C-alpha positions as CSV (number, residue, x, y, z in Angstrom):
1,M,-15.0,8.7,-9.8
2,N,-11.6,8.9,-11.4
3,V,-10.0,5.8,-12.9
4,V,-6.3,5.4,-13.6
5,R,-5.5,2.6,-16.0
6,A,-2.3,0.6,-15.8
7,H,-0.1,0.6,-18.9
8,R,3.5,-0.2,-19.7
9,G,4.4,3.4,-20.2
10,Q,4.2,3.8,-16.4
11,M,6.8,1.1,-15.8
12,F,10.4,1.6,-15.0
13,E,12.9,-1.3,-15.1
14,Y,15.9,-1.3,-12.9
15,G,17.7,-4.6,-13.7
16,P,15.9,-7.4,-11.8
17,F,13.0,-5.3,-10.6
18,T,10.2,-3.2,-12.2
19,I,8.4,-0.2,-10.6
20,R,5.2,1.5,-11.4
21,R,5.1,4.8,-9.5
22,L,1.7,6.4,-8.8
23,R,1.1,9.8,-7.3
24,P,-2.5,10.0,-6.1
25,G,-2.5,13.8,-6.1
26,E,-3.7,16.6,-4.0
27,R,-7.2,15.1,-3.5
28,F,-5.6,12.4,-1.5
29,G,-3.4,14.7,0.7
30,P,-0.8,12.9,2.6
31,L,-0.9,9.7,0.5
32,A,2.1,10.9,-1.5
33,I,3.4,8.0,-3.6
34,V,2.4,4.4,-4.2
35,D,4.9,2.1,-5.8
36,M,3.8,-1.2,-7.3
37,T,7.0,-3.3,-7.7
38,T,7.9,-6.7,-9.2
39,L,11.0,-8.2,-7.8
40,K,12.5,-11.1,-9.8
41,L,14.1,-14.0,-8.1
42,G,17.4,-12.8,-6.6
43,A,16.5,-9.1,-6.9
44,R,17.8,-6.8,-4.1
45,I,17.0,-3.2,-3.4
46,P,20.1,-1.9,-1.6
47,M,20.2,-0.5,2.0
48,Q,18.7,3.0,2.0
49,K,17.9,5.5,4.7
50,H,14.4,6.9,5.2
51,I,13.5,10.0,7.3
52,N,9.9,11.2,8.0
53,D,8.3,8.5,5.8
54,D,5.4,6.3,6.9
55,I,5.7,3.2,4.7
56,L,3.2,0.4,4.2
57,N,4.9,-2.7,2.8
58,Y,2.2,-5.0,1.3
59,V,3.3,-8.2,-0.5
60,W,0.4,-9.9,-2.3
61,R,2.4,-12.5,-4.3
62,G,5.6,-14.3,-3.4
63,S,7.8,-13.2,-0.5
64,V,10.3,-10.4,0.3
65,Q,13.0,-10.4,2.9
66,H,13.3,-7.1,4.8
67,T,16.7,-6.6,6.4
68,D,17.4,-3.7,8.7
69,S,20.8,-2.0,9.4
70,S,21.5,-4.3,12.4
71,G,21.1,-7.4,10.1
72,E,17.8,-8.5,11.4
73,R,15.8,-10.2,8.7
74,T,12.0,-10.3,8.5
75,P,10.2,-12.2,5.8
76,L,7.1,-10.5,4.4
77,S,4.3,-12.1,2.4
78,A,0.5,-11.9,2.1
79,K,0.5,-13.3,5.6
80,R,2.9,-10.7,7.0
81,I,2.4,-7.0,6.5
82,M,4.8,-4.3,7.7
83,V,4.5,-0.6,8.5
84,V,7.7,1.5,8.8
85,N,7.5,4.7,10.7
86,A,10.8,6.2,9.7
87,G,10.6,9.2,12.0
88,E,14.1,10.5,12.9
89,G,15.6,7.9,10.5
90,L,16.3,4.2,9.8
91,Q,17.9,2.1,7.1
92,Y,16.8,-1.1,5.5
93,E,17.0,-3.2,2.3
94,E,14.7,-5.6,0.6
95,S,15.3,-8.7,-1.5
96,A,13.6,-11.7,-3.1
97,P,16.0,-14.6,-2.3
98,L,13.4,-17.4,-2.6
99,I,10.7,-16.5,-5.2
100,E,9.6,-13.6,-7.4
101,A,7.4,-11.2,-5.6
102,E,4.9,-8.4,-6.2
103,V,4.8,-5.6,-3.6
104,L,2.8,-2.4,-3.0
105,Q,4.6,0.2,-1.0
106,A,2.7,3.3,0.1
107,F,4.7,6.4,1.2
108,I,2.7,8.6,3.5
109,R,3.6,12.0,4.8
110,P,3.3,12.0,8.6
111,S,1.6,14.8,10.4
112,Q,4.8,15.8,12.2
113,A,8.5,15.5,11.6
114,G,10.7,13.3,13.8
115,G,9.7,10.9,16.4
116,E,11.1,7.4,17.2
117,A,11.8,5.2,14.2
118,K,10.1,1.8,14.4
119,T,8.7,-1.0,12.4
120,Q,5.4,-2.9,13.0
121,L,4.4,-6.3,11.8
122,L,0.9,-7.8,11.3
123,E,0.8,-11.5,11.0
124,R,-2.3,-13.5,9.8
125,A,-2.5,-17.2,9.1
126,D,-4.6,-17.1,6.0
127,G,-3.6,-13.8,4.3
128,A,-6.4,-11.5,3.0
129,A,-9.9,-12.4,4.2
130,R,-12.4,-13.6,1.7
131,N,-15.3,-11.3,0.9
132,A,-14.9,-9.1,3.9
133,W,-12.6,-6.1,4.4
134,T,-9.8,-6.3,7.0
135,W,-8.7,-3.1,8.7
136,L,-4.9,-3.2,8.4
137,A,-3.7,0.3,9.4
138,G,-5.0,3.5,10.9
139,P,-3.9,6.6,12.8
140,E,-2.1,6.5,16.1
141,G,-4.6,6.3,18.9
142,S,-7.0,4.1,16.9
143,D,-7.5,0.4,17.4
144,A,-5.9,-0.5,14.0
145,P,-3.5,-3.4,14.1
146,L,-0.8,-1.2,12.4
147,T,-0.5,2.5,13.2
148,L,0.3,5.4,11.0
149,R,1.3,8.9,12.0
150,Q,-1.4,10.4,9.8
151,A,-5.1,10.4,9.2
152,V,-5.0,7.4,6.8
153,Q,-6.9,4.1,7.0
154,V,-5.9,1.0,5.0
155,Y,-8.1,-2.1,4.2
156,D,-7.7,-5.2,2.1
157,V,-10.0,-8.0,0.8
158,R,-9.9,-11.1,-1.4
159,L,-13.1,-10.9,-3.4
160,E,-14.4,-14.1,-4.9
161,R,-15.8,-14.2,-8.4
162,G,-19.5,-13.3,-8.5
163,K,-19.4,-11.5,-5.1
164,T,-20.1,-7.8,-4.5
165,I,-18.8,-5.7,-1.7
166,E,-19.2,-2.1,-0.5
167,V,-16.1,0.0,-0.4
168,P,-15.1,1.3,3.0
169,V,-16.3,4.8,3.7
170,M,-15.7,7.4,6.4
171,P,-17.0,11.0,6.6
172,G,-14.4,13.5,5.4
173,Y,-12.2,10.8,3.9
174,A,-11.4,10.3,0.2
175,A,-11.2,6.7,-1.1
176,W,-8.4,5.3,-3.3
177,L,-8.9,1.7,-4.4
178,V,-6.2,-0.5,-6.1
179,V,-6.9,-3.7,-8.0
180,L,-3.8,-5.9,-7.2
181,D,-5.0,-8.8,-9.3
182,G,-8.2,-10.1,-10.9
183,V,-11.0,-8.2,-12.7
184,V,-13.7,-6.2,-11.0
185,S,-16.4,-3.7,-12.1
186,L,-17.6,-0.5,-10.4
187,E,-20.8,0.7,-12.1
188,S,-19.9,0.9,-15.8
189,Q,-16.1,0.8,-15.2
190,R,-14.2,-2.5,-15.6
191,L,-10.9,-2.6,-13.7
192,H,-8.0,-5.0,-14.2
193,K,-4.8,-5.7,-12.4
194,G,-3.0,-2.4,-11.6
195,D,-6.0,-0.2,-12.2
196,V,-7.0,2.4,-9.6
197,A,-10.3,4.1,-8.8
198,G,-10.5,7.2,-6.6
199,D,-13.1,9.7,-5.4
200,S,-13.3,12.4,-2.8
201,A,-16.6,10.9,-1.8
202,A,-17.8,7.3,-1.6
203,L,-16.9,4.8,-4.4
204,P,-19.6,2.5,-5.8
205,P,-19.8,-1.1,-4.8
206,V,-17.3,-3.5,-6.3
207,F,-18.3,-6.6,-8.2
208,A,-15.7,-9.3,-8.9
209,E,-15.8,-10.7,-12.5
210,R,-12.8,-12.9,-11.5
211,D,-11.3,-13.5,-8.1
212,A,-9.6,-10.3,-7.1
213,T,-7.3,-8.9,-4.4
214,L,-8.1,-5.2,-3.5
215,I,-6.5,-2.7,-1.2
216,C,-8.3,0.5,-0.2
217,F,-6.9,3.7,1.3
218,L,-9.2,6.2,3.1
219,V,-7.4,9.5,3.4
220,D,-8.2,12.8,5.1
221,A,-7.2,15.0,2.2
222,E,-7.2,18.1,4.5
223,A,-4.7,16.6,6.9
224,A,-1.4,18.5,7.2
225,G,1.7,16.4,6.3
226,V,5.4,17.2,6.5
227,M,7.3,17.6,3.2
228,S,10.7,16.5,4.6
229,G,10.2,12.7,4.0
230,T,12.9,10.9,2.0
231,V,10.3,9.7,-0.5
232,S,7.0,11.1,0.6
233,G,8.4,14.6,0.4
234,S,9.5,14.3,-3.2
């Protein structure tokens, strides 16, 4: 198990928003880049075009307004998760007009270039489930609520203090676990907000020392992915 600790040296400030950019590495194949971003009240990330990126937008605190090039606005929060399949190309911007927000954006290399550009939205009344993993996203052709054009599975959970949970596992898939908030322990490792644990095999069970929000990626590290994505190809 490899643990990556959060520290201020990983942070980049761009005016009203701060980004911590993580690169999971070759062991996690098409999971190219994961940004953990804080948007202050009034922050705006300008309109930008994406091509051949699959993007998971996961807001765990506050709310973000997603605006596409036609002007359609979609609020995102812990109760509304979005996947963007950029394919042949689309444009959007994001802002925090109402409240400060914390967002995880995962940029995944799709298995093939091109394809129809689309956005998908998962709505859930109560946000992350307590003490049980929710399957958020999976490959096209699966029964996942949100679909990715790659062999990647995504889960989340709100783990209550004193509870233990097994990390999702799938043969041939590597696990990459992010602590979005709270404090947890995996065997002898204590993880805080922003820390990441990854392994090419199964991760050990997670124990919550404090209430914690976790997101887990299972990735087929051997899956082929295109390198022409606007962000995922960099």
